[in-house]
C-alpha positions in Angstrom: 60.4 33.0 101.5 59.1 34.0 105.1 58.9 31.8 108.0 56.3 32.6 110.5 57.2 31.7 114.0 55.1 32.1 117.3 56.1 34.5 119.9 56.5 31.5 122.3 59.2 30.1 119.8 60.9 33.4 119.6 60.8 34.2 123.1 61.5 30.7 124.7 65.2 30.8 125.0 65.7 34.6 125.9 62.9 34.1 128.8 64.8 31.0 130.2 68.0 32.8 130.3 66.4 35.8 131.9 64.8 33.5 134.5 68.2 31.7 135.1 69.8 35.0 135.7 67.3 36.2 138.1 67.6 32.9 139.9 71.3 33.3 139.8 71.3 36.7 141.4 68.8 36.1 143.9 70.5 32.9 145.2 73.8 34.9 145.4 72.1 37.6 147.4 70.0 35.5 149.6 71.8 32.3 150.2 75.3 32.8 151.3 75.9 29.3 152.7 75.4 25.7 151.5 74.6 24.8 148.1 73.1 28.2 147.1 76.5 29.7 146.3 77.5 27.0 143.8 74.0 27.1 142.2 74.4 30.9 141.8 77.7 30.5 140.0 76.3 27.9 137.7 73.1 30.0 137.0 75.0 33.1 136.3 77.6 31.3 134.2 75.0 29.7 132.0 74.0 32.9 130.0 77.8 33.6 129.3 78.3 30.1 128.0 75.4 30.4 125.7 76.7 33.6 124.4 80.2 32.2 124.0 78.8 29.4 122.0 76.5 31.5 119.8 79.6 33.7 119.0 81.6 30.8 118.2 79.1 29.3 115.9 78.7 32.8 114.0 82.5 33.0 113.5 82.9 29.4 112.2 
């Protein structure tokens, strides 16, 4: 039995993580002071956290 999914459902999370990574990189490069630096750390750590969660789920 095959499940057909639309391209929007397949690419929603990778596109969101890519946008978050781009935002993190740009905020780290362009905003060196104020609130930009913590936001860049959060934005760049989010894909790593998602990867760690997915690896943890696949092993468990």
